[in-house]
N, C-alpha and C positions, 0 to 999 in steps of 0.2 A: 593721201599724200599730196602736198602742194607741189605741182610741177609747172607753175607759172614761170615765165622767163625771169631771170634775175639780172640785175645791173652790176656793172663793175664797181659802183659805189658801195654795194653791199660788202665787198671785201674789206673796206676800211671800217665798217661797222662791226664785223664779226670775226675777222681773222687777226692773228698776231702779226704785227707790221714788219716782219723780217723779210718779206718779199715786196717787190714793187712791180706787179704784173702789168702788162700792156693794157691798152684800152679795149681791145677786142676780147671776146670770149668764144673760143672755138667750141662747136657743138657736135661736129661730125667730121670723120675722116675716112678716106678711101685711098689706098695706095700712097702716093706722094702728094695728095691734095687734101686740103682742109677747108671747111666752111664755117663761118662764124654765125652768130645769132641773126645777123641781117642777111644771110645768104651769100655774103662775099666769099669768093674763092681765093685760096692762097696755095702756091706751090711751096712745099715744106723742104727746105734745105737744112733745118735744125735737127730733125730726127729725134726730138725730145732730148737733145744733147747726147747724141750717139746711142740712143736707147731703142727707138722703133726701127730696128735694123732691117725689117721686112715690110716696112710701111705700116699704114693704119688699116686695121681690120683685115689683116691677111687671112684668107679663108682657111688655111691650114692651122693657124694658131687659134682662130675662132672655133674650129672643129675640135681641136685637142682640148680646149678649155671646156667646151660644151660636153664632150664625151666624159671627161673626168668629173665634171660637176654632177653628173647623174650617178656617179659611183661613190666616191668618198672625198670629202674636202680636206679634212684636217685630222691628224692624230698627234698626240704628244710624242715626244722623243723617247717615251717609255716603249713605244712601238716603232718599227720602221715601216716603210710602205714601198710598194712596187715601183711607182714612178721615180722615187728618189734613188732606188737601187739601180734602175735602168739608166738614169741620167749619169750617175756616178761612174758606172761601168763604161758608158760611151765616152765621157771626158777622159777617163784613164786610157782607153784604147786610142784616142786621137792625140794625146799629148804625152809629155814626159811623166805625168803624174801617176802615182800608184794609190793614192788616197785622196778623198774629197770631203770637205766640210761645207755644208750648205748654210747660208744665211739669207738676209733679206735685202741688203744694200751693199754698195761698194765700201762704205765706211765700216760696216760690220765685218765684211770679208777681210779688210785691212786690219781691223782691230784683232781679229783672230790670228792673222799672219804675224803681227807684231808680238802678240802674247806668246804664240808658239815659238818664235825666234828666241825670246828671252827664256822661256821655259826649257827649250832644248839646250841652250848654253848653260843654264843653271844646273841642269841634270848632268851634263857631260863635262863641264869645265869648272863649275863653281859659281857662287852668287856675284862675284866681282866682275864677271864677263857679261855685262848687261847693256852696254852702250849701243845705240843705233845711229848710223850715219845716213842722213837723207840729203836732199838738195834744195837750194834756194829756188824759189818760184814753183816748187812742186805742190801738188794737191792730193791729199789722200783721204779726205772725208771731214766730217763735222763733229765727230765725237771729240772729247777733250784729248784723248791719246792721239787720234789720227790728225787732228788739227795741229797738234804740237810737233808731230813728225813732219807734217807739211811745212814747206819753207816760205810761207807768206804770213808775216807777222800781223797783217791786218785782220786775219781770221781769228787770231788769238787775243786781240786787244779786249780788255775788260773781263777776260776769263781766267787770268792767272790766279794762283800759281799753277804753272804747267807741270806735267810730269817731267822728271829729270832724265839725265842720261841720254840726251838727244843732241846730235851735232849736225850742222849743215855745211856741206861743201858746195862748190860751184859745178853746175851741170856741164857736162862735156869737158871737164877739167880734171884729168886723172891725178895731176900733181896735188890738187887741193884735197883729194881723198887720201893720198899717201901721207899727208901731214896729220891726218886725224885718226887713221886706222891703227889699231893696236891688237896684237895677238892676245894680250892679257885681258883687254876690256871690251873689244868690239864683238857684239853677238851677231849683228846683221848690217848689211847695206841695202837700203830700200830705194828703188828707182822706178820711175815711169820710163819705159823705153821711148815713148814719145810724150813729152809733157803736154797735157791738154789745156787745163786752165792757165798754165804758165805761158801760153802763146803759141801752142801747136809747134813745139820745138823738138825735132827728132834727135835721138841720141846718135852720136857718131859710132860707127862700127868699132873703131879701135878703142873708144871709151868704154863701151859695154863689154867688149872682150877683156879690157884691162880690169874692169870691176870684178869679172868672174875670176881672173887670176889672183887679184888682191884678196878676195874672199877665201879662195883656196889656200893661199899662203898664210892667212891669219886665222884659220879655223872659224870663219864667219859665214853666215848664210846669206845668199843673194836672193833678195825678194823683188820680184817684178810686180808692180802695180799695173795690171792690164784692164782695169775697170773701164777705161775709155778706148784703149787701143785693141781690145780683144774682140772675139766673136766675129771674125771676118773683116773687121774695119779696115785693115791694111791690105787686104787681098790674101792674107794667110789667116788660119783660124785664130792664131795668137801671134803677136808681133815677135815674140822670142824666136819663132820659127823662121821669120824673115831675116833676123840677124844671126841665126844659128848660134845663139848664146842661151844656154839652158839654165834657168834659175833653180833654186832649191824650193822656193815657195812662190806661188803665183795667185794673185787675186783677180776675180772676174765678176762682173755684174752688168749693169746697164743693158747692153744688147742681149745678154744671156736669156732674158725673158721676153724680148721683143716688145716691152712695155708692161709686162706683168712683173711685179717685184720678186726678184730672186738674185742671189749672189752665191759665189762659191770660192773657197780657198782650196787650191790644188797643191799637193806636195808629194814627197816620196814616203815610202813606208818607214824608212829609218827616222826621218824627222817627225812624221806624224805620231810615232810611238810615244812622244813626250806628252801628248794630250790624252792622258788616261781618263777613265770614267770620273766625272765630277769636276774636271779642270776647266771646262768651257761648255757653253751651250747656247741654244737659241730656240725660243718657243715656236716660232713659225719657220725656222730654218728646215729645209727639206719638206716643206708643205706639199702635199700631193698635187694640188691644183697647179702650183708654181712649177713643180718639176715636170708635170705632163706638158705644160707649155714650153718649158725650157728644152725638153727632149725634141719637140718639133722644130724649135729654132735651130738647135745644133744639127739635127738631121738635115735640115734644109740648107743652112749656111755652109756646112762642110762639103757640099757637093762641088766637084771641081769646076763645073760651069758657072756656079755662083761666084766662087772666088776669082775665077778668071775674068768674069764680068765686072768685078770691082775695079780691076786695073783699067779696062777700056773706059768705064765711066769716069774714073779718076782723071785719065788723060784728057777727056773731053772737057770736064769741069775745070781742071787746072788751066788748060790752054785758053778757055773762054774767059776766065777771070783775069788771067794775065793780059789778054788782049784788051779787056776793058781797062785794066790798070794802065796800060801803055797809052791808050787813046786819050784818057782823061788825066793822066799823071797822078793816079791815086795809090797804086800799089808798087812797092819796090821788089817784092818777090811773092811767090806762092809756094809755101813749104808744107811739109807733112808727108803722109803716105796714104795710099788708097783713098778712101772716102773720109779721111780726117785731115782736112786742109786748113791752112791758115794764110790769109791774104794780108800781108804786112803793109800798113799805110806808109806812104812817103812822108818825108819830114814836114811838108806843108800841111798834111792832114793828121799829124800826130795828135792823139788825145781825143779824136772825134769818131771813134768806132761806133758809138751809140747812135750818132747821126746817120750813119750808113744803114744800121739796123732799122731805124725808124723810117728812113726814106724807102727802103726795100718793102717794108710793111705797107706803106702807102700805095706801092705799085703791085702788091699782091704776091710778094715773095718773102719767105721767112728765112733769115740768116741768124747766126749767132755772133757773139764777140768773145774774145779771150783777152781780157784786159782792155785798155783804152786804145790800143794801137793795132789790133788784129781782128779781122773778120774771119770767123770760124765757120766752116761748113762740115756738116756730119749727116748727110741725107741717108735715106734708105739705101741699102746695098743693092737693091734691085730697082731703083728708080728708073723708069723708062727713059731712054735717051731723048725722045721728043720732049719730055718734061724738063730735062736738063737744058735743052735748047730754049724752051719758053722761059724757064727761070732766068737764064742768062739775058734774054731780051728784056725781061721785066727789071732785072737788077741794073742793066745798063741804062734803062729809062730813069731809074732812081738816081743813079750816079750823074747822069746828064743834068737832071734838075738841081741836084745838090751842088754841082760844080759850076752851074751857069752864072 
């Protein structure tokens, strides 16, 4: 096997050009630090876009993967397996859920959620009750169904015709939902409690409570997309627990595997009953390797000291970024919850988020963007506080150069 170092140029030769990866190629990670091919060190505030929730090569996750790899890797869904059953039981014990469906990605978990919502309404109210209400600037995945439910037309361009029966309201605007919702036609309202790709925009308490009431009044299901906000990201295992607004269906992925692909759709026994044998499936969903790792992630993240630590780290990171913003006039606010934060660029710097990402990379700190106007931070939930201090120093050096 050829294990010679490869160059970034090889990407352009062999990969479909739907990504535009940066110039560096990371080859090793430990905790909240990453090293590239040249041995350069970076502090990781990206977290694989809210995925590596326990950092890189967490010994507990490595151990869980290794142990399961020596037992059994994969079974078709003609069989079940112990890791899947254990993880499903744990998720039910820790949440509102009574039933779990496993998949491989957030898009697949959402696809299952949207299909279930329509199937449930079809079964209980009839085929005309099939409309889904979502929100502008939302993001729910890249399948044709999920990208249609998502409220960003740029992701649908060139892929029409899109699935029908989908309407988009304005996030945090309950009146816009009231104009669209119908007892006779609406089967579900789908919402991210904190919009991630849409700019790290938290839902207002009254808005999410209002959605719950509107769904109850109109016999519609409330679906929370917690692909990005879940698994401890907000300092609660799931963000719905922070808001005390309980959905009927919840999708989870990203951090659920700490970097190993796994996703889950959580729901009640009553709603789950509509997905009878043969109505939906996933070849790798509930894979024994993934579920063994997911079990270790949930067991670790759900510990009170871990969730409490998210808040203290959030406070430090939020204050540090706001201080930088004030010193250099670059951020108007830092919003979000826990370790899902969005630093909103001031008017002078609108449209230049990518410049800040690249400047940070030059100084050895990895950040994300959410659109052209927001710097997004989603580091490990257990990032050491000295790493936060050093990351802030490196990012300030980047901002100083950029604004000079």
